[in-house]
N, C-alpha and C positions, 0 to 999 in steps of 0.2 A: 595928914590925910588931905587928899586932893580929890574932888569930885569932878569927873569929866563927862563930856557928851560923846555920842557916836560909837560907844562900845556895843558891838553886835553879837560877837561869838568868840569861840576859843582862839580863832586866828588873831582877832584883835588883842586878846589877852596876851598871847604869845609875843606879838610885836611890841606891846607895851613893856613887858617884862625884859625882853632882850635889849630894847633901846635904853631903858632906865638903868640896867645893869652896867652899861658902858660909862656912866657918869661917876666921877671920882667921889668916893665917900658912901656910895650905895652898897649895902651889904645884902639886903633882901627886898623883894618887891611882892606885895600881895594885892591882887585885883579882884574886886567883887563885881562880876559881870552884871548882876541885876541892878545894883545901885549906882554903878559907875565910880565907886569909891576905890581909890588907890592909896595904899599905905606903903611907905618906904622906910626901911630900917637902915640906920647909919647916920652919917653926918653930912648929907648932901645939901646944897643950897636950894631952897624951895623954888626960887625964881628960875633957876636952871632946869629944874624938873618940869615946871609948868611950861617953859619955853620948848623943851624937848617934846612934851606931850602934844602941844599945839602944832609943832612941826610935823608930827605924825598924823594929825587930823583929829586929835582928841583934846579939844580945848576945855578949859575949866568951864563949869556950868555958867551959862549966861553970855558966853563969848563965841557961840557957834555961828557959822556962816556957810555959804555954799562951797567955798574953797576948802574949808575944814572937812565938810562932809565928803567931798571928792577925795581928799587926801586919805581919809579914814578907810575908804574902800580899797585903795591901793595898799595901805598898811595891813588891812585885813587879809587881802589876797596873799601878800608876802608871808604873813603869819601862818596862814593855812598851809602853804607849801612847805614851810619849815617846821610845822607842828608835829 
């Protein structure tokens, strides 16, 4: 389980699921929008998951900054368009 910041809506959830699904070893991704908890099924490297999430603008709790917030809005918009 990884708890992240900046999850705002279904678009964010969609972006997170699609991005994590591209990582080797990931079989399924579950995202709880209210708590920011992300559960990944499979055998993926946790540090790789955290790095991918931070790149999208969804850093692990306690690591948020203005750049992450900005990136999350872009990921959110992309997720809404493909949702």
